[in-house]
N, C-alpha and C positions, 0 to 999 in steps of 0.2 A: 582822466587816469587812464580807465579802460578803453581801447578804441579797437575798432574792426582794424584785421589786418587784411593789407594789400599783397595781390599774388605777388608782388616783386620779396615779400618777406618769408616767403614760405620758407626758406633754407633756414634762415636764420630760427625761424618757430620750429622748424625741425632739429635744430642742435639743441634749442632749449628741453624739449620732448626728449630726445637721444639721453641727455644728461640727466635729467628728473627722473628717467625710468631706468636706468643702469644702476641708480641705488638699489631700488625695488628689486630688479634682476639679479642683480648680484646677493640681498638679503634671500630671496628664497632659488638661488642659485637656477634660475632662466638663463637658458644661451639661444643666441640665433636659431642652431640647430633643434632645439626643445620644445622654444616656443616662437618662430618666425613672425609671428603677427605682433607681439608686444612691441610697444613704444620707444624701448630702448634701440629696437632693430630695424624699424620701420625706413623704407625708403621713400627717396622724396617724392617717387611718382605714386604712393600707395597717397599721399598727401593732398598733391596735387588733384589726385581722383575724384577725393572725400570734398573736398571743393568744387568743382566742378558738377560735382552729384548734386551741391546745394546746401553744403555743411557751411557755416561761415565760424573763424578764427579771429578770436578777439587776443587783447595782451595789453598786459602792463608794461611800461618803462621804468626805467632809472638811467637816468643820463641819456638819452634816445638809445639806450640798451634794451631789446626786449630779454625782461626776466621773468615773467610767467604767461602764461597761454591757457587759453581753453576753447576747445570744439563744441558749437552748438551743434546739434542736425535732426531733422526730423528722423521719427521712428518707424516709421511706416503706420502709421496711426495717426492720431490728433497730439500726438505728446513729441516732448522734445528731448533729445539725448544728452547728456553731456559726457563730452569725451576728452581726452587728450589732455585732462587739467593737468597742467605739470608747471613747476615751479623750481626753477636754477636753483641747487644745491647752498649756494655760499646766500643765498636770498630766501630762504627760508624762515618761518616763525616772524614774520613781518607784516602777516597778515592778507598778503597776496592772496593763496587761497580762498579764502573766506571773503573777500571783497569779489572773486568773479563768483563764486558762489551766489553771493549777492546779486550781481549783477542779472545772471541768469534768472533769477525770482523775477527780479525787476520786468525783465524782456520778456517771459512768460506771461506773466499777470497785463503786460502791456497788450502784447498778442493775444490775450484770452484763450492762454494754451491750459490746461486743466491741470498736465499732470509733467514732471520731470522725470525722468527715468536714470539709471546710472547702473553700468555695471563695474564691481569690481573681484580682486583676486579673494575669494570667500575667508583664505587663512590670512589674510592682512586686517588683524584685527585693531591695531594700530590705525588705518583708512575705515576701518568700519567704523569704530567709534568717534573718529572724527564728523564722518557725514552724518553719524546719529545726533550729533550736538548740534548741527545745522537743521534738525527738524526732517531729514531724511527716514525713512522706515525699510528695515527690512522684509522683505515680502517673497523671498525664495533665493535658491538655487537650482544651477543648471550645474551639467556635464556634456565636455564637448569634443570630442575623439582629438580633435586637434592641439587641444590646449592641456599640459600635464596639470591642472589645479584645477578646483572648483569655482564658477564664477557664480557670486553673490551679486543678487537683483536687490536695488532699493528705488523708492520712489517717492518723490517730494508733493503731493497735491498743494496745490495754487489756491 
C-alpha cells in the first residue's frame, strides 16, 4: 500500500503537496509572499533537491493515482524528520495520514533510529492534537525570521 516514490513521480507528488498544504495556507492566511517556503508554494526544484540530498518520499495510491505523500529525511543527527506529510483533501479521513505515520515508525525502528521529529505550525492545534494522538510529544517552539508563524517541535521516541 505504501511505496517509495521514483524521481519520475516527483511532479505528481508536488501536486499532492500543493493541494494539501493550500488548505492550511488558506486557513492561516499564508501567501507565496508571506511564506514562500510553505509546501503550498514549493517549486519542483526544491523537492528534487531534497531527494538529491537524501530525503525519501513515500506514497499511497488509489487506482494508480498518488493521493498521499510523506518525506523522511535525516535531520543532521541520528534522528529522522517527517516532512511534507500531505493527503489530497478529497482523500482525507480515510486513515492515510495515520498509515504513513505508522510506516515512518516501523521504518525508524527497523533502521534503529531512536527518534522521529517533526515541525508544525504551533497555532495549528488540530494538527498538533492529531500528532499527539499518535504518541508524539510537543518539545518546544521556535521563531524564525522568514516565517510568519511560530514553529512547534514534536518528537516520537522509538
